[in-house]
C-alpha positions in Angstrom: -12.1 -48.8 -91.7 -12.9 -50.6 -95.0 -15.5 -50.3 -97.6 -16.4 -52.9 -100.2 -19.8 -53.4 -101.9 -19.0 -56.5 -103.9 -20.2 -59.0 -101.4 -22.0 -61.9 -103.2 -25.3 -63.2 -101.8 -24.9 -66.1 -99.4 -21.1 -66.2 -99.8 -20.7 -69.1 -97.3 -22.5 -71.4 -99.7 -19.4 -71.2 -101.9 -17.2 -72.7 -99.2 -16.8 -76.4 -98.5 -18.0 -77.5 -95.1 -14.4 -78.3 -94.1 -11.0 -76.9 -95.1 -8.8 -79.1 -97.3 -5.4 -77.3 -97.9 -4.5 -79.6 -100.8 -7.5 -78.4 -102.7 -6.7 -74.8 -102.2 -3.0 -74.0 -102.0 -1.6 -75.0 -105.4 -4.3 -73.4 -107.4 -4.2 -70.2 -105.4 -0.5 -69.8 -105.8 -0.5 -70.3 -109.6 -3.3 -67.7 -109.8 -1.2 -65.2 -107.9 1.7 -65.8 -110.2 -0.3 -65.7 -113.4 -1.9 -62.4 -112.4 1.6 -60.9 -111.7 0.9 -59.9 -108.1 4.5 -60.6 -107.1 6.1 -58.8 -110.0 7.9 -55.5 -109.1 7.7 -52.5 -111.4 10.9 -50.4 -111.4 9.0 -47.6 -113.1 6.3 -47.4 -110.4 6.0 -44.2 -108.4 5.3 -46.1 -105.3 7.9 -46.1 -102.6 10.3 -49.1 -103.0 10.8 -52.0 -100.7 13.3 -54.6 -101.8 14.6 -57.7 -100.1 16.8 -60.5 -101.5 16.4 -64.2 -100.9 19.5 -65.7 -99.4 20.2 -67.7 -102.5 19.9 -71.5 -101.9 22.3 -73.8 -103.4 21.4 -75.2 -106.8 22.0 -78.6 -105.3 19.6 -78.1 -102.4 16.1 -78.9 -101.5 13.7 -77.1 -99.2 14.5 -77.9 -95.5 13.0 -76.5 -92.4 15.7 -73.8 -92.2 14.6 -72.6 -95.6 10.9 -72.8 -94.8 11.5 -70.8 -91.6 13.5 -68.0 -93.2 11.2 -67.8 -96.3 8.1 -67.6 -94.1 9.5 -64.6 -92.3 10.6 -62.9 -95.5 7.3 -63.6 -97.2 5.3 -62.2 -94.3 7.3 -59.0 -94.4 7.0 -58.5 -98.1 3.3 -59.4 -98.3 2.5 -56.8 -95.6 4.7 -54.1 -97.4 2.9 -54.9 -100.7 -0.5 -54.4 -98.9 0.8 -51.1 -97.4 1.3 -49.7 -100.9 5.1 -50.2 -101.5 6.5 -51.3 -104.8 7.7 -54.6 -103.4 10.5 -56.7 -104.8 11.4 -60.1 -103.3 14.3 -61.1 -105.4 14.7 -64.8 -106.0 17.7 -66.8 -107.3 20.1 -69.6 -106.7 23.8 -70.0 -105.9 26.0 -72.1 -108.1 27.6 -73.7 -105.0 31.0 -74.4 -106.5 32.3 -77.3 -104.4 28.9 -78.9 -103.7 27.8 -78.9 -107.3 31.1 -80.1 -108.6 31.0 -83.0 -106.1 27.5 -84.0 -107.2 28.5 -84.2 -110.9 31.8 -85.9 -110.1 29.8 -88.6 -108.2 27.6 -89.0 -111.3 30.7 -89.4 -113.5 32.1 -91.9 -111.0 29.1 -94.2 -111.6 30.2 -94.2 -115.3 33.7 -95.1 -114.3 35.0 -91.6 -115.3 36.5 -88.6 -113.7 36.4 -84.9 -114.7 39.9 -85.2 -116.0 38.7 -87.8 -118.5 36.3 -85.2 -119.9 38.5 -82.2 -119.7 37.6 -78.8 -118.3 35.3 -77.6 -121.1 33.3 -80.8 -121.4 33.1 -81.1 -117.6 31.7 -77.6 -117.2 29.2 -78.3 -120.0 28.2 -81.5 -118.1 27.6 -79.4 -115.0 25.3 -77.0 -116.9 23.4 -80.0 -118.2 23.0 -81.3 -114.7 21.8 -77.9 -113.6 19.2 -77.8 -116.3 17.9 -81.3 -115.6 18.2 -81.8 -111.9 19.3 -78.5 -110.2 17.1 -76.0 -108.6 14.3 -78.4 -107.4 13.9 -75.9 -104.5 12.1 -73.4 -106.8 9.1 -75.7 -107.0 9.2 -76.3 -103.3 9.2 -72.6 -102.6 6.0 -72.4 -104.5 4.5 -75.0 -102.3 5.4 -72.8 -99.3 3.8 -69.8 -100.9 6.9 -67.6 -101.5 5.7 -64.4 -103.1 8.9 -63.8 -105.1 9.1 -62.1 -108.5 9.8 -65.2 -110.6 10.3 -63.0 -113.7 13.5 -61.8 -112.1 15.0 -65.1 -111.0 18.8 -65.0 -111.2 21.6 -67.5 -110.9 25.1 -66.6 -109.8 26.6 -68.1 -113.0 24.2 -66.5 -115.4 25.6 -64.0 -118.0 24.7 -60.8 -116.1 26.0 -61.9 -112.7 29.2 -63.2 -114.3 29.7 -59.7 -115.8 29.3 -58.3 -112.2 31.9 -60.7 -110.8 34.4 -59.9 -113.5 33.8 -56.2 -113.1 34.4 -56.1 -109.4 37.4 -58.4 -109.6 39.0 -56.0 -112.1 38.1 -53.0 -110.0 39.6 -54.5 -106.8 42.7 -55.7 -108.7 43.3 -52.2 -110.2 42.8 -50.7 -106.7 45.4 -53.2 -105.4 42.8 -54.8 -103.1 43.3 -58.2 -104.8 46.7 -59.8 -104.9 48.4 -63.2 -105.4 50.6 -64.6 -102.7 51.9 -67.8 -101.2 50.3 -68.3 -97.8 49.0 -71.0 -95.5 45.4 -71.9 -96.5 42.8 -74.4 -95.3 43.1 -77.3 -97.8 40.6 -80.1 -98.2 42.4 -83.3 -99.4 39.0 -84.7 -100.5 37.6 -81.7 -102.4 41.1 -80.8 -103.5 40.6 -77.1 -103.1 41.3 -74.3 -100.7 38.4 -73.3 -98.5 37.9 -70.1 -96.4 38.3 -69.9 -92.6 34.5 -69.7 -92.2 34.0 -72.9 -94.1 36.0 -74.9 -91.6 33.9 -76.6 -88.9 35.8 -77.3 -85.7 34.9 -80.4 -83.6 36.6 -82.3 -80.8 38.4 -85.3 -82.1 40.3 -88.0 -80.3 44.0 -88.1 -81.3 47.3 -88.4 -79.5 49.8 -86.0 -78.0 53.4 -87.1 -78.2 56.4 -85.4 -76.7 59.6 -85.8 -78.8 63.2 -85.1 -77.8 65.1 -83.1 -80.5 68.9 -83.2 -80.1 71.1 -84.8 -77.4 71.9 -84.2 -73.7 71.9 -80.6 -72.5 71.6 -79.4 -76.1 68.2 -81.2 -76.5 64.7 -79.8 -76.5 61.4 -81.6 -76.0 58.4 -80.5 -78.1 54.9 -81.8 -78.1 52.6 -82.3 -81.2 49.4 -83.9 -82.3 50.6 -84.1 -85.9 53.9 -86.0 -85.7 53.9 -86.4 -89.5 54.6 -82.7 -90.0 58.0 -82.9 -88.2 59.4 -84.0 -91.5 58.9 -80.4 -92.6 60.3 -78.7 -89.4 62.8 -76.0 -90.2 63.3 -74.7 -86.6 62.4 -75.0 -82.9 61.1 -71.8 -81.3 61.3 -70.6 -77.7 60.3 -67.4 -75.9 63.2 -64.9 -75.8 62.8 -64.5 -72.0 62.7 -68.2 -71.2 65.8 -68.8 -69.1 65.7 -72.5 -69.7 66.6 -72.2 -73.3 68.6 -69.0 -73.7 71.8 -70.9 -74.0 70.4 -72.7 -77.0 69.0 -69.8 -79.0 71.1 -69.3 -82.1 72.4 -72.9 -82.1 71.3 -75.8 -84.2 70.0 -79.2 -83.1 69.4 -82.4 -85.0 65.9 -83.1 -86.3 65.2 -86.8 -85.6 64.7 -89.3 -88.5 66.0 -86.8 -91.1 69.6 -86.1 -90.5 69.0 -82.4 -90.9 70.1 -79.8 -88.4 67.7 -76.9 -87.6 68.1 -73.7 -85.7 66.6 -72.7 -82.3 65.0 -69.3 -82.6 63.5 -66.9 -80.1 60.0 -65.7 -80.9 57.5 -63.9 -78.7 54.6 -65.9 -80.2 55.7 -68.9 -78.0 53.9 -69.3 -74.7 56.6 -70.3 -72.1 53.8 -71.6 -69.8 52.4 -74.0 -72.3 53.8 -77.5 -72.4 57.6 -77.5 -72.4 57.8 -73.9 -73.6 59.3 -75.0 -76.9 57.5 -75.5 -80.2 58.4 -77.2 -83.5 58.2 -74.9 -86.5 56.8 -76.2 -89.7 56.2 -73.1 -91.9 54.6 -74.9 -94.8 52.0 -76.7 -92.8 50.8 -74.4 -90.0 49.6 -70.8 -90.1 51.3 -69.7 -86.9 54.5 -71.5 -87.9 54.4 -69.7 -91.2 54.3 -66.3 -89.5 57.3 -67.4 -87.3 59.1 -68.5 -90.4 58.5 -65.2 -92.1 59.9 -63.3 -89.2 63.1 -65.4 -89.0 63.6 -66.1 -92.7 63.1 -69.9 -92.4 62.6 -72.1 -95.4 59.2 -73.5 -96.2 59.5 -77.2 -96.7 56.3 -78.9 -97.9 56.1 -82.6 -97.1 52.6 -83.5 -98.4 50.9 -83.3 -101.8 47.3 -82.2 -102.4 46.0 -85.6 -101.3 47.8 -85.3 -97.9 50.3 -88.0 -99.0 53.9 -87.8 -97.8 56.3 -86.6 -100.6 59.6 -86.7 -98.6 62.0 -89.4 -99.9 62.6 -92.1 -97.4 60.7 -94.8 -95.5 57.5 -92.7 -95.2 57.2 -91.7 -98.9 53.7 -92.4 -100.3 52.0 -92.8 -96.9 48.8 -91.1 -96.2 49.2 -88.5 -93.4 47.5 -90.7 -90.8 49.5 -93.7 -91.8 52.6 -91.6 -91.7 51.7 -90.4 -88.2 51.7 -93.9 -86.8 54.8 -94.9 -88.6 56.8 -91.9 -87.5 55.8 -92.2 -83.9 56.8 -95.9 -84.0 60.2 -95.0 -85.5 60.8 -92.3 -82.9 59.8 -94.7 -80.2 62.3 -97.2 -81.5 65.1 -94.5 -81.3 64.0 -93.6 -77.7 62.9 -90.2 -78.8 59.4 -90.4 -77.3 59.4 -88.7 -73.9 55.6 -89.0 -73.3 52.5 -90.1 -75.0 48.9 -89.2 -74.2 46.1 -91.3 -75.7 43.4 -90.5 -76.3 44.0 -86.8 -76.5 40.8 -84.8 -77.3 41.4 -81.6 -79.1 39.7 -79.3 -81.6 40.2 -80.2 -85.2 39.0 -78.4 -88.3 36.9 -80.2 -90.9 35.6 -79.3 -94.3 32.1 -78.1 -93.9 31.0 -79.9 -97.0 32.7 -83.3 -97.0 33.7 -83.4 -93.3 37.3 -84.4 -94.2 40.0 -83.2 -91.7 41.5 -79.9 -93.0 45.2 -79.8 -93.8 46.9 -76.4 -93.4 49.0 -76.1 -96.6 51.3 -73.5 -98.1 49.9 -72.5 -101.4 50.0 -69.8 -104.1 46.5 -68.3 -104.0 44.5 -65.1 -104.8 43.5 -62.9 -101.8 41.3 -59.9 -101.1 43.0 -57.3 -98.9 40.1 -56.8 -96.6 41.4 -54.1 -94.2 39.8 -51.0 -95.8 36.7 -53.0 -96.9 36.1 -54.4 -93.4 36.7 -51.1 -91.8 33.9 -49.5 -93.9 31.6 -52.4 -93.1 32.2 -51.9 -89.4 31.8 -48.1 -89.6 28.5 -48.4 -91.5 27.0 -50.2 -88.4 28.8 -47.9 -85.9 27.5 -44.7 -87.5 23.9 -46.0 -87.8 23.7 -46.4 -91.5 22.9 -50.0 -90.9 21.2 -51.5 -87.9 21.6 -55.0 -86.7 18.5 -56.6 -85.1 18.6 -57.8 -82.4 21.1 -55.2 -81.3 23.0 -57.6 -79.1 24.3 -59.3 -82.2 26.3 -56.3 -83.1 29.2 -57.5 -80.9 29.5 -60.7 -82.9 29.6 -58.6 -86.1 32.3 -56.2 -84.8 34.4 -59.1 -83.4 34.5 -60.5 -86.9 34.9 -57.4 -89.2 37.4 -55.8 -86.8 39.7 -58.8 -86.8 39.2 -60.0 -90.4 42.1 -61.6 -92.1 42.7 -61.3 -95.8 40.3 -63.5 -97.7 41.5 -66.4 -99.9 39.2 -66.2 -102.9 40.7 -68.8 -105.3 39.4 -72.3 -105.4 41.0 -75.3 -107.2 37.8 -76.2 -109.0 36.4 -76.2 -112.6 32.8 -75.1 -111.8 32.6 -71.4 -110.9 33.7 -68.0 -112.1 37.2 -68.5 -113.5 39.7 -65.9 -112.3 40.0 -63.3 -115.1 43.8 -63.2 -115.1 46.1 -64.2 -118.0 49.8 -65.1 -117.7 52.2 -64.4 -120.5 55.2 -66.3 -121.7 57.6 -63.8 -120.2 56.0 -63.6 -116.7 53.3 -61.0 -117.7 50.1 -60.9 -115.6 47.0 -59.2 -117.1 43.6 -58.8 -115.4 40.9 -58.5 -117.9 37.5 -56.7 -117.4 34.2 -57.8 -119.0 34.5 -55.4 -121.9 38.1 -56.2 -122.6 39.6 -58.8 -124.8 42.1 -61.2 -123.2 45.6 -61.3 -124.6 46.2 -63.9 -127.3 49.2 -65.5 -128.8 51.6 -68.3 -128.0 52.3 -68.8 -124.4 49.3 -66.9 -122.9 47.1 -68.9 -120.5 44.3 -68.1 -118.2 44.5 -68.8 -114.4 43.0 -72.3 -113.8 41.3 -71.4 -110.5 37.8 -70.2 -109.9 36.5 -67.8 -107.4 35.1 -68.7 -104.0 31.3 -69.0 -104.2 30.9 -66.3 -101.5 32.6 -63.9 -103.8 29.7 -63.9 -106.3 27.0 -64.1 -103.6 28.5 -61.1 -101.9 27.4 -59.0 -104.9 23.8 -60.4 -104.7 21.9 -57.2 -103.5 23.1 -55.2 -106.6 24.3 -57.7 -109.2 20.7 -59.1 -109.3 19.6 -55.6 -110.2 21.8 -55.3 -113.2 25.1 -53.8 -111.8 27.5 -52.7 -113.2 25.0 -51.4 -115.7 23.0 -48.4 -114.4 19.5 -50.0 -114.8 16.1 -48.7 -113.7 15.9 -51.6 -111.3 19.2 -50.7 -109.7 18.0 -47.1 -109.3 14.7 -48.1 -107.8 15.6 -51.0 -105.5 19.1 -50.4 -104.3 19.8 -50.2 -101.5 17.5 -53.0 -100.3 15.4 -52.3 -97.3 16.2 -55.2 -95.0 18.2 -58.4 -95.1 16.6 -61.4 -93.2 19.0 -64.2 -92.6 20.4 -66.6 -90.0 23.0 -65.5 -87.5 25.1 -68.4 -88.6 26.0 -66.7 -91.9 26.6 -63.3 -90.4 30.2 -63.8 -91.4 29.8 -66.1 -94.4 27.6 -63.8 -96.4 26.4 -60.7 -94.5 29.9 -59.2 -94.0 30.8 -60.0 -97.6 27.7 -58.1 -98.9 28.5 -55.2 -96.6 32.1 -54.9 -97.9 31.2 -55.2 -101.6 28.1 -53.1 -101.4 29.9 -50.2 -99.8 32.9 -50.5 -102.1 31.0 -50.9 -105.4 28.1 -48.5 -104.7 30.0 -45.4 -103.7 29.6 -45.9 -99.9 25.9 -46.9 -100.0 25.4 -50.0 -97.9 23.3 -52.8 -99.4 20.5 -52.6 -96.8 19.5 -50.4 -93.8 18.6 -53.3 -91.5 20.0 -56.8 -90.9 17.4 -58.9 -89.1 19.0 -62.0 -87.8 17.0 -65.1 -86.8 18.0 -68.3 -85.1 18.2 -71.9 -86.2 15.4 -74.4 -86.3 15.8 -77.2 -83.8 13.8 -80.2 -82.8 11.3 -80.0 -80.0 14.0 -80.9 -77.4 16.2 -78.1 -78.7 18.7 -80.4 -80.5 20.2 -79.5 -83.8 18.4 -81.2 -86.7 20.5 -83.6 -88.6 20.1 -86.7 -90.7 22.8 -88.4 -88.7 20.8 -87.7 -85.5 17.7 -89.1 -87.0 15.7 -86.0 -86.2 15.7 -84.1 -89.6 12.3 -83.2 -90.9 11.2 -82.7 -94.5 8.8 -79.7 -94.4 7.1 -81.0 -97.5 5.9 -84.0 -95.6 4.3 -81.7 -93.0 2.8 -79.6 -95.8 1.3 -82.7 -97.4 -0.2 -83.7 -94.0 -1.3 -80.4 -92.5 -1.0 -77.7 -95.2 1.5 -75.0 -95.9 -0.4 -72.4 -93.7 0.1 -74.7 -90.7 3.8 -75.1 -91.2 4.2 -71.3 -91.8 2.3 -70.4 -88.7 4.2 -72.8 -86.5 7.5 -71.4 -87.7 6.5 -67.8 -87.3 5.0 -68.5 -83.9 8.5 -69.7 -82.7 10.5 -66.9 -84.3 12.1 -64.7 -81.6 14.9 -62.5 -83.0 18.3 -64.1 -82.9 17.0 -67.1 -80.9 16.9 -70.7 -82.0 13.5 -72.2 -82.8 12.4 -75.6 -81.4 9.7 -77.2 -83.4 7.8 -80.5 -83.3 5.0 -82.1 -85.3 2.5 -81.6 -82.4 2.9 -77.8 -82.9 2.2 -78.1 -86.6 -0.9 -80.1 -85.8 -2.0 -77.4 -83.4 -1.5 -74.8 -86.1 -3.6 -76.9 -88.5 -6.4 -76.8 -85.9 -6.0 -73.0 -85.9 -6.4 -72.8 -89.7 -9.5 -75.1 -89.4 -10.9 -72.9 -86.6 -10.5 -69.8 -88.8 -12.3 -71.6 -91.7 -15.2 -73.0 -89.7 -15.8 -69.9 -87.5 -15.6 -67.6 -90.5 -18.0 -69.8 -92.5 -20.4 -69.9 -89.6 -20.2 -66.1 -89.3 -21.0 -65.7 -93.0 -23.8 -68.2 -92.7 -25.3 -66.0 -90.0 -25.2 -62.8 -92.1 -21.7 -61.4 -91.5 -21.2 -58.7 -94.2 -19.2 -55.7 -95.2 -22.0 -54.1 -97.2 -22.7 -50.5 -96.2 -21.2 -48.3 -93.6 -20.5 -49.4 -90.1 -23.2 -48.4 -87.6 -22.5 -45.5 -85.4 -21.3 -46.1 -81.8 -24.8 -45.3 -80.6 -26.3 -48.0 -82.8 -23.9 -50.6 -81.6 -24.1 -52.8 -78.5 -21.4 -52.8 -75.9 -20.3 -56.2 -77.3 -19.9 -54.6 -80.8 -18.0 -51.6 -79.5 -15.8 -53.9 -77.4 -14.7 -56.1 -80.4 -14.0 -53.0 -82.6 -12.0 -51.5 -79.8 -10.0 -54.7 -79.5 -9.6 -54.9 -83.2 -8.0 -51.5 -83.5 -5.7 -52.3 -80.6 -4.7 -55.5 -82.4 -3.9 -53.6 -85.6 -1.6 -51.3 -83.7 0.0 -54.2 -81.9 0.5 -56.1 -85.1 2.2 -53.1 -86.8 4.5 -52.6 -83.8 5.6 -56.3 -83.8 6.1 -56.3 -87.6 8.3 -53.2 -87.4 10.4 -54.9 -84.7 10.6 -58.3 -86.4 8.8 -59.9 -83.4 7.1 -62.7 -85.3 6.5 -64.9 -82.3 4.7 -62.1 -80.5 2.9 -61.1 -83.6 1.6 -64.7 -84.2 0.6 -65.0 -80.5 -1.3 -61.7 -80.6 -3.2 -62.6 -83.8 -3.9 -66.2 -82.6 -5.4 -65.1 -79.3 -7.4 -62.2 -81.0 -8.9 -64.6 -83.6 -9.5 -67.7 -81.5 -10.3 -66.2 -78.1 -11.7 -62.7 -78.6 -13.4 -63.1 -82.0 -14.5 -66.7 -82.2 -14.8 -67.7 -78.5 -16.2 -64.5 -77.1 -17.6 -62.1 -79.7 -19.3 -64.7 -81.8 -20.7 -66.6 -78.7 -21.9 -63.4 -77.0 -23.6 -62.3 -80.2 -25.5 -65.4 -81.0 -28.6 -64.3 -79.1 -28.5 -61.1 -81.0 -28.3 -62.9 -84.3 -31.0 -65.3 -83.4 -33.3 -62.5 -82.3 -33.0 -60.6 -85.6 -34.0 -57.0 -86.2 -31.8 -53.9 -86.4 -29.4 -55.0 -83.6 -28.7 -58.2 -85.5 -28.0 -56.2 -88.7 -25.6 -53.9 -86.8 -23.8 -56.9 -85.3 -23.6 -58.6 -88.7 -21.9 -55.6 -90.2 -19.5 -55.3 -87.2 -18.7 -59.0 -87.5 -18.1 -58.6 -91.2 -15.7 -55.7 -90.5 -13.8 -57.7 -87.9 -13.4 -60.7 -90.1 -12.3 -58.5 -93.0 -9.6 -56.8 -91.0 -8.6 -60.0 -89.1 -8.1 -61.9 -92.3 -5.9 -59.0 -93.7 -3.8 -59.1 -90.5 -3.3 -62.9 -90.7 -2.7 -63.0 -94.5 1.1 -62.4 -94.5 1.6 -65.4 -92.2 -1.2 -67.8 -93.4 -1.9 -66.6 -96.9 -3.9 -69.5 -98.4 -6.8 -70.0 -95.9 -7.2 -66.2 -95.5 -7.2 -65.6 -99.2 -10.0 -68.1 -99.7 -12.2 -66.8 -96.9 -11.6 -63.1 -97.6 -12.4 -63.2 -101.3 -15.6 -65.1 -100.5 -16.5 -62.7 -97.7 -15.8 -59.5 -99.5 -15.9 -60.3 -103.2 -12.5 -58.6 -103.5 -9.9 -59.6 -106.1 -7.1 -60.8 -103.8 -5.7 -60.2 -100.3 -2.2 -60.1 -102.0 -3.1 -56.6 -103.4 -5.6 -55.6 -100.7 -5.0 -52.6 -98.5 -3.3 -53.2 -95.2 -5.6 -52.3 -92.3 -5.0 -49.1 -90.3 -5.8 -48.4 -86.7 -8.8 -46.0 -86.9 -8.1 -44.9 -83.3 -11.5 -46.1 -82.1 -11.3 -47.3 -78.5 -14.0 -47.8 -75.9 -12.7 -48.4 -72.5 -16.2 -48.6 -71.0 -17.2 -51.4 -73.4 -13.9 -53.2 -72.8 -14.5 -53.1 -69.0 -18.1 -54.2 -69.4 -17.1 -57.3 -71.5 -14.2 -58.1 -69.2 -16.8 -58.2 -66.3 -18.8 -60.7 -68.4 -15.7 -62.8 -69.0 -14.8 -62.8 -65.3 -18.3 -64.0 -64.5 -18.3 -66.7 -67.1 -14.9 -68.0 -66.2 -15.8 -68.3 -62.5 -19.1 -70.1 -63.2 -17.3 -72.4 -65.6 -14.7 -73.1 -63.0 -17.3 -73.9 -60.4 -19.2 -76.2 -62.8 -15.9 -78.0 -63.6 -15.2 -78.5 -59.9 -18.6 -80.0 -59.5 -17.9 -82.4 -62.3 -20.4 -80.8 -64.7 -19.9 -80.7 -68.4 -19.8 -77.2 -70.0 -22.7 -78.1 -72.3 -24.9 -79.4 -69.5 -27.8 -77.1 -68.9 -28.4 -75.9 -65.4 -31.3 -73.8 -64.0 -30.1 -70.5 -62.7 -31.2 -67.2 -61.2 -29.0 -64.2 -62.1 -29.0 -61.1 -60.1 -27.2 -58.5 -62.3 -29.0 -55.4 -61.0 -25.9 -53.9 -59.3 -23.7 -54.2 -62.4 -23.6 -53.2 -66.0 -24.4 -56.7 -67.1 -28.2 -56.6 -67.0 -28.4 -56.0 -70.7 -26.3 -59.1 -71.3 -28.3 -61.7 -69.4 -29.5 -63.5 -72.5 -25.9 -63.7 -73.8 -24.6 -64.9 -70.5 -27.2 -67.6 -70.2 -26.5 -68.7 -73.8 -22.7 -68.9 -73.2 -23.0 -70.7 -69.8 -26.0 -73.0 -70.8 -28.1 -71.6 -68.0 -31.8 -72.3 -68.1 -34.5 -70.0 -66.7 -35.1 -70.7 -63.0 -38.7 -72.1 -63.4 -41.3 -72.7 -60.7 -39.5 -75.6 -59.0 -36.2 -73.8 -58.8 -34.2 -74.4 -55.6 -30.8 -72.6 -55.2 -28.3 -75.2 -54.1 -25.2 -73.1 -54.9 -24.8 -69.3 -54.9 -21.8 -67.6 -56.5 -21.0 -63.9 -55.8 -18.8 -62.8 -58.7 -18.0 -59.5 -60.5 -20.7 -57.7 -58.4 -23.4 -60.1 -59.5 -24.9 -63.2 -57.9 -25.4 -66.4 -59.8 -27.7 -68.9 -58.0 -27.6 -72.5 -59.4 -30.0 -75.4 -58.9 -27.7 -78.4 -58.9 -30.2 -80.8 -57.4 -30.1 -84.0 -59.3 -26.7 -83.2 -60.9 -24.3 -83.8 -58.1 -23.9 -85.9 -54.9 -24.1 -83.1 -52.3 -22.7 -85.1 -49.3 -19.8 -86.5 -51.4 -19.1 -83.0 -52.7 -19.2 -81.5 -49.2 -16.7 -84.2 -48.1 -14.4 -83.5 -51.0 -14.4 -79.7 -50.5 -13.8 -80.2 -46.7 -10.8 -82.4 -47.4 -9.4 -79.8 -49.8 -10.1 -77.0 -47.3 -8.2 -78.9 -44.6 -5.2 -79.3 -46.9 -5.2 -75.7 -47.8 -5.4 -74.6 -44.2 -2.4 -76.9 -43.4 -0.4 -75.4 -46.2 -1.2 -71.9 -44.9 0.0 -72.8 -41.4 3.2 -74.3 -42.7 4.0 -71.2 -44.8 3.1 -68.9 -42.0 5.4 -70.8 -39.6 8.4 -70.6 -42.0 7.8 -66.9 -42.6 7.5 -66.3 -38.9 10.9 -68.0 -38.2 13.3 -65.1 -38.0 16.4 -67.4 -38.1 15.1 -69.0 -41.3 14.3 -65.7 -43.0 17.7 -64.3 -42.1 19.5 -67.2 -43.9 17.1 -68.1 -46.7 17.8 -66.7 -50.2 15.3 -64.1 -51.5 13.9 -66.5 -54.1 13.1 -69.1 -51.5 11.3 -66.6 -49.3 9.4 -65.3 -52.3 8.4 -68.9 -53.2 7.0 -69.4 -49.6 5.1 -66.1 -49.8 3.6 -67.3 -53.1 2.5 -70.6 -51.4 0.9 -68.6 -48.6 -1.0 -66.4 -51.0 -2.2 -69.3 -53.0 -3.3 -71.2 -49.9 -5.3 -68.1 -48.7 -7.0 -67.8 -52.1 -7.9 -71.6 -52.0 -9.3 -71.3 -48.5 -11.6 -68.4 -49.5 -12.8 -70.2 -52.6 -13.4 -73.5 -50.9 -15.3 -71.9 -48.0 -17.5 -70.0 -50.5 -18.2 -73.3 -52.4 -19.1 -75.1 -49.1 -21.4 -72.2 -48.1 -23.0 -72.4 -51.5 -23.9 -76.1 -51.1 -27.3 -76.9 -49.5 -27.3 -79.0 -46.3 -27.4 -82.7 -46.9 
């Protein structure tokens, strides 16, 4: 398996008696960085493995979601590096247009200023200043977690190179007529004062009111219902379905719009659902996306009635009112005129909110820049359909296709100052010029640049190749594009993943940005509730790292990570992981103290005990299992397998069963010490990607090797020994049964009990000393008197419990339990023997009763055996 001859003498003496993460983690990480272990060499002849970090916002700090995702990515990349790949984990941050501008504007407000007081150029300079002084705190926090990123390649979506990438692809899309400017309905945030995309709108159920309003008079009237009465000021039609007999006589006529004195047409449109409400809808093309489409089909005017702050602009009694104030005032005015037919309060309905500031979104007609996504989205869908890109878990493919197959054109312009300014200039005579990065913008009187910036997701959509130098044909681009895998949350499958797929395929000649999309779930609290500051259940992972260590936080997160499934997490689980790290430390230190070594070759199978052959067989099976789980992104199963191998099989069984061998000394002890050293070496390598700090410290001490970061990933040698595994399983069965009996008698596991072992009919005779050691069984002695006899695993264990238990009381307790078990058996048999009951009962109920019967029968057999084992008294 492994060879290393650099083991220092008495290595355990270098280790403190207890593990203190705070004394280890920071120093180790800085050493890894200083030695350049995480740096990727684009000129290397090793096979490449590249993965990008989902760029956190420059305004952000490490939260549990980041810690979760980064743990998974770090585990993947550490293993690939150990496997001999030239591994790049690309770091960087997103400029987060709206969020960052809001932060700086709040700082300005404390000074009594606004961005307009500074002007655009000075404001942008102020944002850069903030970024340099306060932005990007998450970088230091990522180091705390142990992120093995290549810091020498750190990028920012607004740096010079990425800005060149943005301008290049904008120009390319513009020239290919895939970017255009048009007036359409967009999602407008009256607080952030910018357009936002569909996927940045969060819908939640709000309580409002539904009012039914009568337009027109008598038989020429129509009743419409609305939750946004203020928009009626911009109505330019009423629409009905063309087949609705109730309104056919009105189609083509005009009715009076209340409160305005205007007359508007009644139009027939198939969009209207005649079964919903009154079957008639008010049409406000400038303030509703569906109404806009109706307006386009019927040539209706677009009448805007609100400004960018959602304040009414129509002359009259409602001028200057906020939209909510206007809503109440308009309903009151309609009620006074007798126009309100019905009112429903409260009326709960789904309302869109800005994902950043939570303000209610206002649909608004606006002149914006758009990406024509049709051909781009088709290519992104085809790449998954034809197998170029795999989505993991596969059941997430449907969500992906539902999105890309129905994608609307993407509004990419934002009314901000912080971001990539749209590279389009307007001339004095209506000229429009799009300028590439190597072109000079037009100059002269009357030429101005577009004032909008691009949606943040536009630049982050280029991340897999812009970070590698595109559009320049760099060595890094040639080596590391396409990336190997993208690890990200299913919640940004549409925000980010689809964007990268579209842009990667478009810019890189049909080559997708990665071959696998591995989606994970969201971190939730221990009750499965979404974590939120407003809920009072948000957790700062740095607090847990301070208390328990980064390894404990990482292992907890990995242990809960099932593909595409949300991850509940509580502090108790982190505490348990901390105990696991301490167990690894203490048990490995104990093993080294007792001579565990990797010096020399492994002994031959003939030189090893069955216990040695068993643990090596289990070790190789665990290596194979770990590889399979890694390749399938099954981090929870991986963590469970490594946990149980380390804690149960290595420390609780192998070390305990080998103690008598170590204590006896001689050649068998030397063989077991070498086997134990081998097991620890490989086990620490397997654990390292998930818990890097504790494993690094122990492994370098054990082996004298330079670092686990650059050590070789273990391989399954193929060694298996079914006979040895069966032999040790028999020991485990015997030990468990005796321990259970002792527990039932109220005896502590550490209490020594005289015993006679008859192992002659089994393969366990050679293990008697180990069995006695593990079970605390003393030799029988001259005064031995068997008070309990246990037949188990083909062997017989006779125990002398005299003086340790109250035999009459124990017989009484067992008899009572036996009577209860027999009663349970009779009741179960009675139900299963009732044909009428069986005919009607569901299968799961019948199965449950069968289970009760089986358990009762087992309890009866066990209790009778225990009673028979007790002496009379």
